[in-house]
C-alpha positions as semicolon CSV with decimal commas, in nm:
position;residue;x (nm);y (nm);z (nm)
1;X;17,484;3,946;8,816
2;X;17,425;3,773;8,524
3;X;17,236;3,474;7,840
4;X;17,114;3,275;7,601
5;X;16,882;3,453;7,360
6;X;16,549;3,271;7,324
7;X;16,443;3,193;6,966
8;X;16,268;3,471;6,786
9;X;15,978;3,246;6,693
10;X;15,742;3,189;6,986
11;X;15,772;2,828;7,103
12;X;15,395;2,790;7,118
13;X;15,365;2,861;6,746
14;X;15,649;2,619;6,669
15;X;15,489;2,339;6,867
16;X;15,149;2,394;6,707
17;X;15,307;2,391;6,359
18;X;15,503;2,072;6,429
19;X;15,197;1,905;6,581
20;X;14,983;1,997;6,283
21;X;15,241;1,848;6,043
22;X;15,268;1,526;6,240
23;X;14,891;1,474;6,258
24;X;14,855;1,546;5,886
25;X;15,124;1,291;5,800
26;X;14,965;1,030;6,027
27;X;14,628;1,082;5,863
28;X;14,776;1,013;5,517
29;X;14,967;0,704;5,630
30;X;14,677;0,554;5,822
31;X;14,392;0,636;5,585
32;X;14,403;0,290;5,427
33;X;14,275;0,054;5,536
34;X;14,164;0,206;5,862
35;X;14,075;0,554;5,753
36;X;13,718;0,549;5,882
37;X;13,825;0,411;6,218
38;X;14,102;0,673;6,249
39;X;13,857;0,953;6,185
40;X;13,631;0,829;6,463
41;X;13,910;0,828;6,726
42;X;13,855;1,110;6,978
43;X;14,116;1,384;6,991
44;X;14,284;1,330;7,328
45;X;14,424;1,682;7,328
46;X;14,073;1,824;7,365
47;X;14,062;1,702;7,724
48;X;14,397;1,856;7,819
49;X;14,352;2,199;7,978
50;X;14,578;2,457;7,818
51;X;14,661;2,792;7,974
52;X;14,425;3,060;7,856
53;X;14,128;2,849;7,756
54;X;13,931;2,900;8,077
55;X;13,955;3,278;8,071
56;X;13,918;3,330;7,699
57;X;14,282;3,417;7,635
58;X;14,500;3,262;7,366
59;X;14,637;2,911;7,406
60;X;14,995;2,893;7,533
61;X;15,211;2,587;7,583
62;X;15,506;2,768;7,741
63;X;15,565;3,083;7,945
64;X;15,907;3,239;7,885
65;X;16,044;3,403;8,198
66;X;16,358;3,612;8,240
67;X;16,532;3,668;8,572
68;X;16,885;3,741;8,691
69;X;17,117;3,518;8,890
70;X;17,276;3,719;9,169
71;X;17,012;3,836;9,416
72;X;16,972;3,570;9,685
73;X;16,735;3,453;9,816
74;X;16,520;3,571;9,525
75;X;16,727;3,439;9,235
76;X;17,073;3,281;9,252
77;X;17,279;2,977;9,159
78;X;17,294;2,707;9,425
79;X;17,596;2,490;9,513
80;X;17,521;2,260;9,221
81;X;17,513;2,550;8,977
82;X;17,137;2,525;8,934
83;X;16,916;2,833;8,921
84;X;16,718;2,864;9,244
85;X;16,539;3,113;9,465
86;X;16,203;3,253;9,562
87;X;16,134;3,405;9,220
88;X;16,241;3,088;9,041
89;X;16,018;2,864;9,252
90;X;15,729;3,107;9,210
91;X;15,772;3,107;8,831
92;X;15,764;2,728;8,828
93;X;15,456;2,721;9,050
94;X;15,280;2,964;8,815
95;X;15,361;2,748;8,514
96;X;15,235;2,441;8,697
97;X;14,912;2,619;8,786
98;X;14,872;2,730;8,423
99;X;14,955;2,380;8,294
100;X;15,231;2,519;8,071
101;X;15,597;2,448;8,021
102;X;15,829;2,690;8,200
103;X;16,127;2,844;8,022
104;X;16,343;3,046;8,264
105;X;16,652;3,222;8,132
106;X;16,903;3,450;8,303
107;X;17,007;3,796;8,186
108;X;17,202;4,075;8,355
109;X;16,976;4,300;8,561
110;X;17,019;4,600;8,334
111;X;16,903;4,406;8,027
112;X;16,586;4,248;8,166
113;X;16,320;4,506;8,083
114;X;16,482;4,589;7,749
115;X;16,472;4,221;7,653
116;X;16,106;4,206;7,759
117;X;16,013;4,505;7,544
118;X;16,204;4,351;7,255
119;X;15,990;4,038;7,275
120;X;16,258;3,800;7,403
121;X;16,031;3,686;7,688
122;X;15,672;3,684;7,806
123;X;15,750;3,805;8,159
124;X;16,031;3,912;8,391
125;X;16,030;3,783;8,748
126;X;16,327;3,947;8,920
127;X;16,194;4,142;9,221
128;X;16,110;4,456;9,025
129;X;15,941;4,723;9,232
130;X;15,629;4,876;9,082
131;X;15,730;5,240;9,043
132;X;15,597;5,521;8,823
133;X;15,920;5,514;8,621
134;X;15,900;5,140;8,559
135;X;15,537;5,174;8,452
136;X;15,644;5,397;8,165
137;X;15,834;5,102;8,017
138;X;15,635;4,790;8,105
139;X;15,316;4,671;8,272
140;X;15,299;4,467;8,592
141;X;15,093;4,188;8,739
142;X;14,939;4,205;9,084
143;X;15,193;4,236;9,364
144;X;15,340;3,920;9,510
145;X;15,589;4,055;9,767
146;X;15,660;4,361;9,979
147;X;16,010;4,465;10,088
148;X;15,983;4,740;10,351
149;X;16,263;4,956;10,482
150;X;16,384;4,884;10,835
151;X;16,629;5,023;11,089
152;X;16,883;4,803;11,265
153;X;17,087;4,894;11,569
154;X;17,293;4,735;11,848
155;X;17,112;4,500;12,084
156;X;17,271;4,690;12,370
157;X;17,111;5,019;12,268
158;X;16,859;5,138;12,527
159;X;16,652;5,335;12,279
160;X;16,422;5,102;12,084
161;X;16,149;5,345;11,979
162;X;16,223;5,491;11,639
163;X;16,103;5,838;11,544
164;X;16,258;6,157;11,404
165;X;16,268;6,294;11,759
166;X;16,438;5,995;11,923
167;X;16,694;5,971;11,642
168;X;16,786;6,340;11,653
169;X;17,166;6,373;11,609
170;X;17,199;5,996;11,578
171;X;17,432;5,869;11,305
172;X;17,241;5,666;11,045
173;X;17,430;5,462;10,787
174;X;17,275;5,414;10,442
175;X;17,382;5,312;10,094
176;X;17,468;5,619;9,889
177;X;17,208;5,736;9,634
178;X;16,964;5,465;9,743
179;X;16,591;5,501;9,816
180;X;16,683;5,438;10,178
181;X;16,912;5,741;10,186
182;X;16,638;5,954;10,029
183;X;16,385;5,831;10,285
184;X;16,607;5,908;10,585
185;X;16,701;6,252;10,452
186;X;16,331;6,329;10,403
187;X;16,188;6,211;10,735
188;X;16,486;6,210;10,974
189;X;16,630;6,551;10,894
190;X;16,775;6,605;11,240
191;X;16,980;6,287;11,220
192;X;17,337;6,268;11,095
193;X;17,306;6,073;10,771
194;X;17,624;5,885;10,679
195;X;17,617;5,751;10,321
196;X;17,840;5,458;10,222
197;X;17,922;5,322;9,879
198;X;17,724;5,004;9,945
199;X;17,515;4,841;10,222
200;X;17,800;4,612;10,330
201;X;18,014;4,911;10,424
202;X;17,726;5,059;10,622
203;X;17,690;4,732;10,813
204;X;18,063;4,723;10,885
205;X;18,036;5,077;11,020
206;X;17,758;4,966;11,255
207;X;17,970;4,676;11,377
208;X;18,260;4,911;11,445
209;X;18,046;5,170;11,622
210;X;18,095;5,434;11,353
211;X;17,718;5,476;11,317
212;X;17,434;5,427;11,564
213;X;17,185;5,273;11,319
214;X;17,164;5,158;10,962
215;X;16,860;5,176;10,735
216;X;16,815;4,926;10,453
217;X;16,563;4,685;10,303
218;X;16,425;4,439;10,554
219;X;16,520;4,125;10,362
220;X;16,889;4,213;10,341
221;X;16,892;4,318;10,705
222;X;16,720;4,001;10,830
223;X;16,965;3,775;10,650
224;X;17,261;3,978;10,773
225;X;17,136;3,988;11,132
226;X;17,087;3,610;11,140
227;X;17,415;3,533;10,963
228;X;17,769;3,509;11,094
229;X;17,883;3,842;10,947
230;X;17,676;4,041;11,197
231;X;17,832;3,859;11,495
232;X;17,484;3,877;11,649
233;X;17,550;4,239;11,731
234;X;17,225;4,393;11,632
235;X;16,850;4,369;11,584
236;X;16,571;4,534;11,389
237;X;16,445;4,861;11,535
238;X;16,108;5,023;11,460
239;X;15,932;5,007;11,128
240;X;15,843;4,861;10,888
241;X;15,830;5,150;10,641
242;X;15,633;5,092;10,321
243;X;15,613;5,436;10,157
244;X;15,555;5,366;9,785
245;X;15,724;5,691;9,682
246;X;16,056;5,554;9,805
247;X;16,022;5,176;9,804
248;X;15,771;5,117;9,527
249;X;15,429;4,960;9,552
250;X;15,555;4,609;9,618
251;X;15,717;4,360;9,383
252;X;15,541;4,228;9,075
253;X;15,609;4,040;8,754
254;X;15,688;4,267;8,461
255;X;15,495;4,198;8,140
256;X;15,482;4,378;7,804
257;X;15,235;4,663;7,774
258;X;15,115;4,499;7,453
259;X;15,027;4,161;7,608
260;X;14,723;4,189;7,834
261;X;14,663;3,815;7,799
262;X;14,978;3,708;7,982
263;X;14,899;3,959;8,255
264;X;14,550;3,813;8,301
265;X;14,685;3,457;8,304
266;X;14,954;3,531;8,562
267;X;14,716;3,733;8,781
268;X;14,470;3,444;8,784
269;X;14,741;3,195;8,872
270;X;14,881;3,423;9,143
271;X;14,536;3,458;9,298
272;X;14,494;3,081;9,311
273;X;14,841;3,030;9,462
274;X;14,761;3,291;9,725
275;X;14,417;3,147;9,802
276;X;14,528;2,789;9,859
277;X;14,840;2,877;10,059
278;X;15,103;2,779;9,803
279;X;15,238;3,135;9,776
280;X;15,281;3,150;10,154
281;X;15,453;2,811;10,147
282;X;15,706;2,932;9,889
283;X;15,760;3,253;10,087
284;X;15,829;3,066;10,410
285;X;16,071;2,837;10,227
286;X;16,303;3,132;10,165
287;X;16,205;3,369;10,445
288;X;16,172;3,158;10,761
289;X;16,232;3,473;10,968
290;X;15,957;3,735;10,947
291;X;16,069;4,049;10,766
292;X;15,783;4,271;10,887
C-alpha cells in the first residue's frame, strides 16, 4: 500500500492569480493603439462552464483526490506503472462531468483521512465504508458502491442453502478481527468459527478441506473464485449480506466536514453519472462478474 504532498496553496487560487496577472499585463501592453478595440473584445472565459457555477457553489478549476495504490480492482498500479482502477476511473469521470482538472495522488491507507482533514486534498476516493466511526472524522458523499459479505464453499457440497441452522457445527473460515468474523460470531453462533491471520490463509484452508466455508467480502471472493488460485474449487453460497452495522452503509467519497461545496458538487456529478449509465459502465469495466 502506498506520496507527494500537494502544495499548500489551493491550485484554483494560484491559477486565478496567474490569470489575473497575465490579463492585466496584456491590457497595459495592448492599450495603445488598440485600447478601445481590446476593451470591446468579449471575455471568452465567460462561456466556459466552471464547476460550481450552476449550483451556486464556488468556482473550482481542479479537484484534488487522494487514493491508495494497492487495492485492486479499486485502485492499483497497472503493468505500465500507471495508476488505475475503479476508483481512479470514477474520479476522472467526476472531474470530466464537473469540467475541472483532476489531480489524483497516492498515499498509504492509514494517512488518507488525516491528510484530508489537514487540507492536503479536496476528497478521498479509496473505497471507504460509511461507518459511524468514520463519520466522526469526515463527511461523505452519496454512496457509489456496495460490497456485501458472502459465503463460499466447495462446488461439490450438497448443502447450498445458507442459514444458522444449516451451518450448525460447520467450520467457517474468516479473517481474524474482521467485520466478517464479527458477523459470523453474531449470527452463526452454532458454527465452528475458524479465524485466520488473513483472507488468503482462510481460502487456502478451504482448498485443503480444513474448513467447510469461508466468509469474506463479495468482491475479493468473486475475483478469487474466477482466478487460478481457487483451482475452480468453489462457488458463492447464500447471501448477499448487507448489514450496515458490520459492513458499513456502502462506499462513498470522503470529504472534509468543513467543505459542503465539494460534497454538493460531487453528489451532483455522481447523480448524473448514475442517471446516464456512465457509473454502471465503469462498474462493469472492473466487475464483469456480478458480486450480488
